[in-house]
N, C-alpha and C positions, 0 to 999 in steps of 0.2 A: 593167586587171586582168582576167584570164580566170577566170570562175566555173565553166566546164565542166571536169569531171574526165575526162580522156582517158588513154589508155595512155601517151602522151608526158608528160603532167603527172605521172602516178604514177611513171614512171621517173625524171623529174627530181627529184621529191620524195624518192624512195628514195636516189638518189645524193647529194643534198644532206644528207640525214639521216646517211648513212654518213660523209660528209666532216666534218660537224659532230662526230660521235662520235670520229672519229680525232683531230681537233684538240683535243678535251677530254682524251683519253687522253695525247696527246703533251704537252699543256701541263701535265699532272699529274706527268709523270716527267722532263721535260727541265728542267734547272736554270734557265738564264737566258732562253733563247728561249721557254720555256714560258709566261712571263707574257704575251708578245705573242700566242701561240697561244690562250690563254684569253680574251684581249680580243676576238679575231676569231672565236672558235669558234661564236658564234651567228649570224654573217653569212649562212651558207647558208640558215638558217631564215628570216631576214628576206627574202632574195632570193626564196625559194619563195613566201612569203606575198604579196609585192608582185606577183610575176608570175602566180601561179595562184590567189590568193584565200586568205582566212583559214582556210577549212575544210581545204584541203590543207596549208597551213602548219601548222595545229594537229596534223594527222595526222603530219606529218614530225617535229614536236617530240616527240610521244609515242613515235615510233619511236626517236628519239635516246635518250630516257630508258630505253626497253626494252633497247636495245643496251648502254648503260652498265651497266644492272642485271645483265646477263648476265656482263659482264667484271669490274666492280669491286664489285658488290653493290647492293642496293636503296637503302640509306641514302645512299651516295655518289652514286648516280644521281639520287635526289630532290634532294639538295643542289645538284649541278651543274645540274639542270634548273631549279630555282628561281633560282639565281644568274645563269645565262647564257642558257639556252634560252627561258625564259618572257619575259624582257625583249626578246630578239630577236624573238619572235613578236609582242609588243605593238608594238614599233617598226614591224614590217612591216605590221601592221593599221592603224596610224596613217598610215603613208605611203600605203598603198593607198586609204584613204578621204580622202586629201588634207587631213589635219589640219595645223594650223599647228605651227611649231617649238616654240612655248611649250607647247602642249597635249601634244605628243609627249614633250618632255623631262619635263613634269610627270607624265605617265603612267609614264614610265620610273623616275622618282624614287619614286613610290608603290609600284610593283612591286618595286623594289630594296629599299625599306624593309621591305615585308611579307615578302619573301624572307629578309632578314636576321633579322627577328624570329621567323619560323617555324623557321628553321634553329637559332637559339639555343634556342628552347623545345624543339625536338625533341632537341637535344643534352642539355639539362638533364634531359628525361624519360628518355632512354635511359641516361644516366650516373648518374642518381639525385642530381643536384645539388639543393641547397637553400640558403637564405640562411645557415643555420648552418654548412653545409659550406664555403660560399664565405668566410665570416668566418674559419673555422679555417685555410683555405688562405692567406688574406691574412696572418694572424698568423704562419704558418710561413714565408711569403715574407719578411716583415719580419725575422724572426729570422735567416734566411739572409743578408739584406742587411747586417744589423748585424754578424754574424760576419765577413763579407767586409771591411767597413770597419774592423773591429777588427784583422784580420790585416794589412791594408795600412797601418795607422797613421793613417787618416783620423779616427777617433774621438779619437785623442790630440790632433790639431790642433784639433778642435772643442772638446775639453775646455779647451784653452788659451784659447779664445775665450769660455769661460763656458757651454758647452752640454754637459750631461751625457748619458749613454747613454739614460736614461729620457726626457729631454726630446726627444732626437733621434728615439726610437721613436714618441713621441706626435705629433711633427711629421710623420713619415712616414705614420702612420695617418690623420692629418687630411687629408693630401694624397690618400691612396688613397680615403678616404671622399668627398672632393670630386669625384674622378674618377668614382666610382660614382654619385654624385648627378647628374652631367652625362652619364651614359650614354645617355639618350634623345637628347640633342642630338648626341652623338658619332655615334650610329647614323644619325641623320637626315642629318647633314652628310657622312658617309662614303658613304651611299647616294646622295646628290645628286651628289657628285663622281664616283662610279662610273657613274651614269647619264649624266652630261654627257660624260665621256670616251668612253663606249660610243657615245653619239649622234654625237660628232664623228668617230670612226673609221668609223662606219656610213655617214654621209652622204658622207664622202670617197671610200670605196670604191664606193658606189653611183653617184656621179658619174663615177668612172673607168670604170665598167661601162656608162655611158650610160643608166642607169635614171632616169626622171624622178621627182623628188621635189619637194614644195612648197619654194618659195624661202624661205630664211632671211634675216632682216634682219641687217645688219652689227652686230657687238657694240657699236659706238659709238652705235647708235640704240636699244639695249636699254633698257627701263625697266619697272619694276614698276608695277602699277596705282596711280593717284594716291591711292586710298582706303587703300592699305597704310600710309600715314603715321600714321593715327589709331590703329590698334591698336598700332603701335610706340611712339607717344608714351604711350599708356596703360600699356604694359608697362614703359617706362622710369620712369614715375611710381610704379608698384608696386615696381619694383626699388629706387628711392630710399627708399621707405618699408618696405623688407623687414624692418627691425628691429622693426617694430610688427605684423608679420603672422605671429606664431608660432602659426599655426593648422594643425596636422597637417603635411601635406607641401606646404602652399601656398608657403612660401619656396623649396623646391627647384623647384617648378613655375615660379615667377616667375624664378628664376635661369636655368633652361633656356630659357624664352621670351625673356629678355633677350639671351642669346647668339645665339639664332636671329634676333632682330631686328637685332642688330649685323651678323650675316652677310648679311642682306638689304641693309642699308645699305652694307656693304662692296662687294657686287657692283654696286650702283647707282653707287657712287663710282668703282669701277673702270671702268665704262662711260663715266662722265664724263671720266675721265683719258684713255681711248682716244679719245674725241671731241675733246678738246683737242689731242691729239697729231696729229690729222688736220686741224686748222684751219690753212689756209695762212698766216695771219698769225703763227703761233707760230714764233719764230726757232729756228735750229739750236742756239744757245747755251742757250736755255730748255729745249729737249729734252734736251741733255746734262746740264744742271743737275738736271732732274727724274730722269733715269736715275741720276745720282750720288746723289741723295737716297734713291732707292728702294734702291740697293745698300748704302749705308752706314747708313741709318736706316730699316730695314724696318718696325720697330714703329711709328715715327712715320708712315710711309707708310700703314700699315693704319688708324691712328687718323684720318689726314687723309681717307682714302677713306670712312670711316664718316660723318664730318661733311659731306663733299661729297655723299654720297648723301642725307643728311638735307636738305641745302640744295636739292638738285635736286628731291626730291619736294615740297618746300614751295614753291619759287620757280621751278621749271622752267628751270634754268640753260641748258639746250641749246635751249630754245624748241620742243621737240618737240610739245607740245600745240597750240601756235599753228600750226605747219606742218600738223598733222593736220587742224585745223579748216579 
């Protein structure tokens, strides 16, 4: 990493900032290919940060936001800067300082989550949203859905099964309330998925450009810290006793934590599955059977991964702790 700012560094930073702004604009207006452009629009900032230092990379990121502000306005520029450019700069900083893949992805997840929350709060502030307004919009949306179902004859079929229009509306409202209650988990998981995809694309392109980055362990050797099992067990215990925890928003918090714990165990179990697929003693027939099970019983596969992840954290099924020692 070069910490000196020279004319060549400034020129490279300006060119990369311009390229990044062009990718953002193209991604915003091109229908299908635009998604790919938005995924790679921050790569020029990452490259500048790795090659020339975090200071010049930060300046280039600011230039991108300023260019976007001139073309599409300050609000859209801040939104794009938080969603794509900030994470790209953080990845570049982590790569330049030789941080591990786990720390880099964790930093990207935190940045993506904060960006999502800030953008949502900014949108609510500018558009004057409130919980009462949101509830009114939900009721209006439910009425539109019920009218559509009534026109298409779906409500008549439900009435034949013993469900009235009022019961259907109550059921839909309960579903929407459940989704709203799980909004923190949805935001966190979507931010994590976005950061992981962004990280995978970034390291692939950086390797193709012959830029040295810290080596990442194969996914089959991935594991959460062993101590993660105890908070998960505590969360599961609270979830089982959720009917006795009617204290404010505590049941909603426990429900969100329960789903997050299951997501952690699922990723751990997925790593165990990848490990077993690479074991030489696993026959081709067993691999075909596993693939068949995943394809036709995907829900069962998810549940199996959750329990495999739990067993791996408890009993070290892959013997990774033993090999590390």
